[in-house]
C-alpha positions in Angstrom: -4.3 -1.3 16.7 -6.4 2.1 16.9 -6.8 3.6 20.2 -9.7 4.0 21.8 -9.8 7.4 22.1 -9.2 8.1 18.7 -6.2 10.1 19.2 -3.1 10.4 17.0 -0.9 6.9 16.4 1.8 6.8 14.0 2.4 3.3 14.6 -0.9 2.1 14.0 -1.0 4.2 10.6 2.4 2.8 9.8 0.8 -1.0 11.0 -2.4 -0.2 8.6 -0.4 0.7 5.6 1.7 -2.4 5.9 -1.6 -4.4 6.2 -2.8 -2.8 2.9 0.4 -3.6 1.2 0.7 -7.1 2.8 -3.0 -8.3 2.0 -2.3 -6.8 -1.9 1.2 -8.9 -2.4 -1.1 -12.0 -1.1 -3.8 -11.6 -3.4 -1.5 -10.8 -5.8 0.6 -14.2 -5.7 -2.5 -16.3 -4.9 -4.7 -15.4 -8.2 -1.3 -14.9 -10.2 -0.9 -18.1 -9.5 -4.7 -19.6 -10.2 -4.6 -17.2 -13.2 -1.1 -19.5 -14.4 -3.1 -22.3 -14.1 -6.9 -21.9 -15.3 -6.3 -18.3 -17.3 -8.6 -15.5 -17.1 -11.9 -16.2 -16.9 -13.1 -13.3 -18.9 -11.4 -9.9 -20.1 -13.2 -8.0 -17.1 -11.1 -10.3 -14.5 -8.0 -9.9 -16.5 -8.2 -6.0 -16.3 -9.3 -5.7 -12.9 -6.4 -7.7 -11.7 -4.0 -5.6 -13.8 -5.4 -2.7 -12.2 -5.4 -4.2 -8.7 -1.7 -4.8 -9.2 -1.1 -1.1 -10.8 -2.5 0.2 -7.8 -0.3 -2.0 -5.6 2.8 -0.9 -7.1 1.7 2.6 -6.8 0.7 2.6 -3.2 3.7 0.5 -1.9 6.1 3.2 -4.3 4.5 5.9 -2.2 4.6 4.9 0.8 8.4 3.9 0.8 8.7 7.5 -0.6 6.7 9.0 2.3 8.8 7.3 4.9 11.9 8.5 3.0 11.0 12.0 2.6 8.5 13.1 5.4 8.7 10.4 8.2 12.2 9.2 8.5 14.2 12.9 8.8 11.4 14.0 11.1 12.4 10.6 13.4 15.8 10.6 12.7 16.5 13.2 15.6 14.3 11.7 17.6 15.4 8.3 17.6 19.0 7.9 16.3 19.4 4.5 16.7 17.1 3.1 14.1 19.0 1.3 11.2 17.6 3.7 8.9 19.9 3.0 6.2 18.7 -0.5 6.1 15.4 1.0 5.8 16.4 2.9 3.0 18.4 0.2 1.1 15.2 -2.3 1.6 13.1 0.8 -0.6 15.3 1.2 -3.3 15.5 -2.7 -3.7 11.8 -2.4 -3.8 12.1 0.3 -6.4 13.9 -1.7 -8.3 11.2 -4.9 -8.5 8.5 -2.7 -8.9 9.9 -1.2 -12.6 10.1 -4.8 -13.8 6.4 -5.5 -12.3 5.1 -3.1 -14.2 6.6 -4.0 -17.5 5.1 -7.4 -17.1 1.3 -5.8 -16.2 1.9 -4.2 -19.6 1.9 -7.7 -21.4 -1.4 -8.5 -19.7 -3.2 -7.8 -23.0 -4.8 -9.6 -25.4 -8.1 -11.5 -25.3 -7.3 -14.8 -23.8 -3.4 -14.6 -23.3 -1.8 -14.5 -19.8 1.5 -13.2 -21.2 3.3 -11.7 -18.6 1.8 -13.5 -15.5 5.2 -15.5 -15.2 7.0 -12.5 -14.6 4.5 -11.5 -12.4 4.5 -14.0 -10.0 7.8 -14.2 -9.5 8.3 -10.7 -9.1 5.6 -10.6 -6.6 7.4 -13.4 -4.9 10.8 -11.6 -4.9 8.8 -8.6 -3.5 6.9 -10.5 -0.5 10.4 -12.2 0.8 11.6 -8.4 0.7 8.4 -7.0 2.7 8.3 -9.1 5.4 11.4 -8.8 7.1 11.6 -4.9 6.3 8.2 -4.3 7.5 9.1 -6.3 10.9 11.8 -4.2 11.5 9.7 -0.7 11.5 6.9 -2.1 13.7 9.9 -3.4 15.9 11.7 0.4 16.1 8.7 2.7 15.6 6.4 1.1 18.0 3.7 3.1 20.1 5.5 2.7 22.8 8.9 3.9 21.4 6.9 6.4 19.7 4.9 7.7 23.0 8.4 8.5 24.5 9.9 11.1 22.0 6.4 12.5 20.1 3.3 13.8 22.2 0.2 13.7 20.6 0.0 16.7 18.6 3.6 16.2 17.0 2.4 12.9 16.2 -0.8 14.1 14.4 1.0 16.7 12.7 3.5 14.3 11.3 0.8 11.5 10.7 -1.1 14.2 8.6 2.1 15.5 6.4 2.5 11.8 5.5 -1.2 11.1 4.5 -0.7 14.5 2.4 2.5 13.2 0.9 1.0 10.1 0.2 -2.0 11.2 -1.6 -0.2 13.4 -4.1 1.9 10.5 -4.9 -0.4 7.3 -5.0 -1.6 8.2 -8.4 -3.6 7.6 -10.1 -5.8 8.5 -7.0 -8.7 6.7 -8.5 -7.3 3.5 -8.4 -4.7 3.7 -5.2 -7.5 5.4 -2.7 -9.9 2.4 -3.1 -7.3 -0.2 -3.2 -6.1 1.4 0.3 -9.5 1.5 1.7 -10.7 -1.7 0.4 -7.8 -3.8 1.4 -8.8 -3.0 5.2 -12.3 -3.7 6.6 -14.0 -2.8 10.2 -12.6 -0.3 12.5 -9.2 -0.1 10.2 -11.1 1.1 7.1 -12.9 3.5 9.4 -9.5 4.9 10.6 -8.1 5.1 7.3 -10.8 6.6 5.6 -11.2 9.5 8.6 -8.0 10.5 7.2 -8.6 11.0 4.0 -10.4 14.0 2.4 -14.1 13.8 2.7 -14.7 14.8 -0.8 -12.7 11.8 -1.9 -14.2 9.1 0.6 -18.2 10.5 0.3 -18.0 11.6 -3.3 -14.8 10.5 -5.6 -14.6 7.1 -4.5 -18.2 6.0 -4.5 -19.7 7.7 -7.5 -17.1 9.9 -9.9 -14.6 7.2 -9.8 -16.8 4.1 -9.4 -16.4 2.9 -12.8 -12.7 3.0 -13.1 -11.9 1.0 -9.8 -15.1 -1.4 -9.9 -13.1 -3.4 -12.2 -10.7 -4.3 -9.1 -13.6 -5.2 -6.6 -13.4 -9.0 -7.1 -9.6 -8.8 -5.4 -10.8 -6.2 -3.1 -13.0 -6.6 0.7 -16.5 -6.1 0.6 
């Protein structure tokens, strides 16, 4: 997925964030169903699960906003045959599902209670059904060969940087969203994502300053 020469690669960037969100949806569905059956083992697990799903909604919303406001306007003139209206409509449908999810997250309170879990699992299921076909279209049309035909490496690098900046500005709170993005990836993919973030974030904020704030999510993240 990541080119050996480490040149800018918009297609790889797209697949990478899709991988993050896809894993978040899968973990949310799996663990949500498990907690419906067994309840939460402790308060820390419930808090971490709520933070994990909040981060998922934040990252997904920021990703779609970045496409709508940055990526699609830049690409439309180069690749006019892509079904942008369909993709934008999918983004609106996803946004309509995110608000009820966040409301259900607010119900995950009260010791020993699992209020909101049914709504969460149902909402995640509907979002997952929309997500799979949506990213398949994006990854088909915004493939590496398709983008390479219309944008050189410098142009891809500038657009990638603009998207990264936009996403980090809108994916808030950063102390949840950025660890969520990094630790739903592994290996070279995580390294590539970290390289796109400011060194202050990856070298200081995530491992030290923010650690206590995102640590409850760790059971749901990759090592």
